[in-house]
C-alpha positions in Angstrom: 159.7 52.1 54.1 159.0 53.7 50.8 157.6 57.3 50.9 154.6 56.0 49.0 153.5 54.0 52.0 153.4 57.2 54.1 151.9 59.7 51.8 148.3 59.7 51.0 147.6 59.6 47.3 147.0 63.0 45.8 143.4 64.1 46.2 142.1 66.5 43.6 139.6 68.9 45.0 138.6 72.5 44.1 141.6 72.7 41.8 144.2 71.9 44.5 146.3 68.9 45.4 146.5 68.0 49.1 148.6 65.5 51.0 147.7 64.0 54.4 150.5 62.9 56.7 148.5 60.9 59.2 149.5 57.2 59.1 146.0 56.0 60.1 144.5 53.1 58.1 142.3 55.5 56.1 145.1 57.8 55.1 147.4 55.2 53.6 144.7 53.4 51.7 146.2 54.3 48.3 148.1 53.5 46.2 148.7 49.8 46.3 152.3 48.5 46.1 153.6 45.0 45.1 153.7 42.4 47.8 152.9 38.8 48.6 149.4 37.6 47.7 147.2 36.5 50.6 146.7 33.3 48.6 150.4 32.6 48.1 152.5 32.1 45.0 151.1 30.8 41.7 151.7 27.1 41.0 152.5 25.5 37.6 149.8 25.7 35.0 147.0 23.2 35.3 145.5 21.1 32.4 143.6 24.3 31.2 146.9 26.3 31.1 146.0 28.4 34.1 148.4 29.1 37.0 146.6 29.3 40.3 147.4 29.4 44.0 147.3 26.2 46.0 143.8 24.9 46.6 142.2 26.4 43.5 141.0 24.7 40.4 139.7 25.7 37.0 137.0 24.5 34.7 136.2 25.4 31.1 132.5 26.7 30.9 132.2 27.5 27.2 134.2 28.0 24.0 133.4 30.4 21.2 131.7 28.8 18.2 131.1 25.6 20.2 127.9 24.4 22.0 127.8 25.0 25.7 127.9 21.5 27.4 124.4 20.2 28.1 122.7 22.8 26.0 122.0 23.5 22.4 123.4 27.0 22.5 126.5 28.0 20.6 128.7 30.4 22.7 129.5 33.8 21.2 132.9 35.0 20.0 135.1 37.5 21.7 133.6 37.2 25.2 134.1 40.4 27.2 132.5 42.0 30.3 130.3 39.9 32.5 128.5 39.6 35.8 126.6 37.1 37.9 123.0 37.2 39.1 121.3 35.1 41.8 118.7 32.7 40.5 117.1 30.9 43.4 119.8 28.6 44.9 121.8 28.9 41.6 123.0 31.8 39.5 123.4 33.2 36.0 126.6 34.4 34.4 126.1 36.9 31.5 128.9 37.7 29.0 129.2 40.4 26.3 130.3 39.7 22.8 132.8 42.3 21.6 132.1 41.8 17.9 131.4 44.4 15.3 129.1 44.7 12.2 126.0 43.9 14.2 127.4 40.6 15.5 127.7 41.7 19.1 125.3 41.1 22.0 125.1 39.2 25.3 124.8 35.5 26.2 124.0 33.9 29.5 124.8 30.6 31.2 122.6 29.3 34.0 123.9 27.2 36.9 122.2 25.3 39.7 123.2 25.3 43.3 126.0 22.8 42.6 127.4 24.8 39.7 126.0 22.4 37.1 125.1 24.1 33.8 121.4 24.0 33.3 121.0 26.3 30.3 122.5 28.8 27.9 120.8 31.4 25.7 121.1 34.8 24.0 119.7 38.0 25.8 120.9 40.7 23.3 121.6 40.5 19.6 122.5 42.7 16.6 124.6 45.3 18.5 128.2 46.4 18.1 131.3 45.7 20.2 129.6 45.0 23.5 132.6 45.5 25.7 131.9 46.0 29.4 128.8 47.2 31.3 127.5 46.5 34.8 124.7 44.9 36.8 121.8 47.0 38.3 120.3 46.6 41.8 117.0 45.6 40.1 118.8 42.6 38.5 119.3 43.7 34.9 122.6 43.9 33.0 123.7 47.1 31.3 125.7 46.1 28.2 127.7 48.9 26.6 128.8 49.4 23.0 132.4 50.4 22.5 132.0 52.5 19.4 131.9 56.3 18.9 128.1 56.2 18.5 127.5 53.5 21.0 124.5 53.0 23.3 123.9 51.4 26.6 121.4 48.5 26.4 119.5 47.2 29.4 119.1 43.4 29.2 117.3 40.7 31.2 119.6 37.9 32.5 116.7 35.5 32.4 116.0 36.3 28.8 112.3 36.8 29.4 112.1 40.6 28.7 113.5 42.0 25.5 116.6 44.2 25.6 116.0 47.9 25.6 118.2 50.7 24.2 118.8 53.4 26.8 119.5 56.4 24.7 119.2 58.8 27.6 122.4 57.4 29.0 124.3 59.0 26.2 125.8 58.0 22.8 129.6 57.7 23.0 132.4 55.2 23.2 130.9 53.4 26.2 132.9 51.0 28.3 131.6 50.1 31.7 128.7 51.0 34.1 128.5 50.9 37.9 125.3 51.6 39.9 125.4 53.7 43.0 122.1 53.0 44.9 122.9 55.7 47.6 123.1 58.6 45.2 120.9 56.8 42.7 123.2 57.3 39.8 125.0 55.1 37.3 128.7 55.8 36.7 129.9 55.4 33.1 133.5 55.1 31.6 134.5 56.1 28.1 137.2 54.3 26.2 139.0 57.3 24.6 142.4 58.8 25.3 140.6 62.0 26.1 137.5 60.4 27.6 135.3 61.5 30.4 133.9 59.9 33.6 130.2 60.3 33.5 127.2 59.6 35.7 123.6 59.1 34.6 120.9 60.4 37.0 117.7 58.6 36.2 114.5 60.6 36.6 113.1 57.6 38.5 115.6 55.2 40.2 115.1 51.8 38.8 114.0 53.1 35.4 116.8 54.1 32.9 114.4 55.4 30.2 114.9 59.0 31.2 117.3 61.1 33.1 120.3 63.5 33.0 123.8 62.7 31.7 126.6 64.5 33.6 130.4 64.5 33.4 133.0 65.0 36.0 135.0 68.3 35.9 138.5 68.9 37.1 137.2 70.6 40.2 135.2 67.4 41.0 131.8 69.0 40.3 129.3 67.4 37.9 128.2 69.2 34.8 125.2 68.4 32.7 126.0 67.2 29.2 123.9 69.5 27.0 123.4 66.9 24.2 123.7 63.3 25.3 123.1 62.1 21.7 126.6 63.4 21.0 125.7 64.9 17.6 127.2 66.9 16.0 129.5 67.5 19.0 130.7 64.4 20.9 129.7 64.3 24.6 133.3 64.6 25.8 133.7 67.9 23.9 130.6 69.6 25.2 131.6 70.6 28.8 134.5 73.1 29.5 136.8 71.9 32.2 135.9 68.2 31.9 138.3 65.9 33.8 140.1 63.8 31.1 140.8 60.1 31.7 143.1 58.2 29.4 141.1 55.2 28.1 138.4 54.4 30.6 137.8 50.7 31.1 136.1 48.7 33.9 134.1 50.1 36.8 132.9 48.6 40.1 130.9 50.2 42.9 131.1 49.3 46.6 130.4 51.3 49.8 130.2 54.8 48.4 133.2 54.3 46.1 133.4 53.7 42.3 136.6 52.0 41.3 137.5 52.3 37.6 140.5 51.7 35.4 142.3 53.6 32.6 144.3 51.6 30.2 146.3 54.6 28.7 148.2 55.2 31.9 147.7 51.8 33.6 145.9 53.2 36.6 143.1 52.1 38.9 141.1 55.0 40.3 138.6 55.5 43.0 135.9 58.2 43.1 134.6 58.5 46.7 131.2 59.8 46.2 130.5 60.5 49.9 133.7 62.5 50.4 133.8 63.8 46.8 137.5 62.9 46.3 139.4 61.2 43.6 142.4 58.9 44.3 144.8 56.6 42.5 144.4 53.1 43.8 147.2 51.7 41.6 149.7 53.1 39.2 152.1 50.8 37.4 154.8 53.4 37.4 156.4 52.6 40.7 158.5 55.0 42.7 162.2 54.6 41.9 161.5 53.3 38.5 160.1 50.0 37.2 156.5 48.9 36.8 154.1 47.0 38.9 152.6 43.5 38.3 149.4 44.8 36.7 149.7 46.2 33.1 147.0 46.6 30.5 144.3 47.3 33.2 140.8 46.3 32.0 137.7 44.8 33.7 137.5 45.2 37.5 135.3 43.6 40.2 135.4 42.9 43.9 134.7 39.9 46.1 131.7 39.6 48.3 133.1 39.8 51.8 136.9 40.4 52.1 137.0 43.7 50.4 139.6 42.6 47.7 139.5 44.0 44.2 140.4 41.9 41.2 141.6 43.5 38.0 142.0 41.7 34.6 144.7 42.4 32.1 144.3 43.3 28.5 147.6 41.9 27.4 150.4 42.1 29.9 151.1 38.5 31.0 147.4 37.6 31.0 146.8 37.8 34.7 144.1 38.7 37.1 145.6 40.7 39.9 144.3 41.1 43.4 144.4 44.5 45.3 143.9 43.9 49.0 142.5 46.4 51.6 146.0 46.4 53.1 147.3 48.1 49.9 149.0 45.1 48.4 148.8 44.1 44.7 149.8 40.7 43.5 148.9 38.2 40.8 146.0 35.9 41.6 146.1 33.8 38.4 147.8 33.7 35.0 146.6 32.3 31.8 149.5 30.7 29.8 149.8 30.2 26.0 147.3 33.0 25.2 149.7 35.8 24.3 147.4 37.4 21.7 144.4 37.5 24.0 143.1 39.5 26.9 141.5 38.5 30.2 137.8 39.7 30.4 134.6 39.4 32.3 135.9 38.7 35.8 132.9 38.2 38.2 131.9 36.3 41.3 128.8 34.2 41.8 126.5 35.6 44.6 128.1 33.4 47.3 131.6 34.4 46.4 132.7 30.8 45.9 133.2 30.8 42.1 135.0 33.3 39.9 134.2 33.5 36.2 136.3 35.1 33.4 137.2 34.7 29.8 140.3 34.7 27.6 138.7 36.7 24.8 140.7 35.2 21.9 142.1 32.1 23.5 145.3 30.5 22.3 144.5 31.2 18.6 144.4 35.0 18.9 141.1 35.0 17.1 137.7 36.2 18.3 136.4 32.7 17.4 138.9 31.2 19.9 137.4 32.7 23.1 137.2 30.5 26.3 135.2 31.2 29.4 136.4 29.7 32.7 135.2 29.0 36.2 137.6 29.1 39.2 136.8 27.3 42.4 138.7 27.4 45.7 139.0 28.8 49.2 138.3 32.5 48.4 138.8 34.4 51.7 135.9 35.9 53.6 137.9 38.3 55.7 140.8 40.7 54.9 
């Protein structure tokens, strides 16, 4: 067995690197290595050009610049980060528009209990390069602007309340947000080669209007960012000893842990807030040479019950890869014929029976060619 399967991933703490040699389930949790998917091999591409495991099917939900079926709403271009929200017996899927020059924002599609589309509408407009974000425990969507002077915007998936700019969360090249209800903070990633990993501590949990922006240091302590507005000095240049991450992308929180990705080095990380440790969940540079199946790491989410993680590729071979609790990484699906696109917005409906994602630029390679999909099938409920 490879040495990687015995050594615990390096844990950075108080300036040291420690290795654990116990072979308990906890100690060999990271990093994941290639292996067979729990869903089996991918089959030939279906009518929508998607390779799926046996028993799974795909459906096109929306196409950029075209009207969403059964509604009068035109779907936005360059669909990116997304999430689902429970709506009675149905649900809502929200999707960012990664468009510049004030053409960005967020759209929503509403489904009934049988996954029929019952509506589509805009919930944020006139913003820039809304890339990723994250849902809140109080059922709002934080949409993040991926520009150097970008803001986080809090939006209402139902489209009833107006979107609100949350300036206290900092002005920088925002990517994703992940809420930690235990410590009552919101983790934030930054899409820069020398970016930081932040947390926003609201003055009142459930209200993002005011609070403190902090950034992780190399010794795994959190330091307050003196000027969250980032002017004239950008936030990532304000704190000495900041831990640098190479191109922060997606983020997902579950059970005291924030998982996040960095595209510059093709890694999936986990910050364990309870233990205050930082580990590498996945590194595409495999021992002995070669690379793993996941390249161009981007959006990340988890299923509702089995404990699996799903990571979308920006480029690569247009896959969504699964990382299981037993430390195996494997392709879950592949989009064919979209070589100039990226996979974005991966999210599950509340019951965990439907997966949503987009090919941001579709087969055309243009932001007007985006396609949003739904995947149905026997998603597992136990590891």
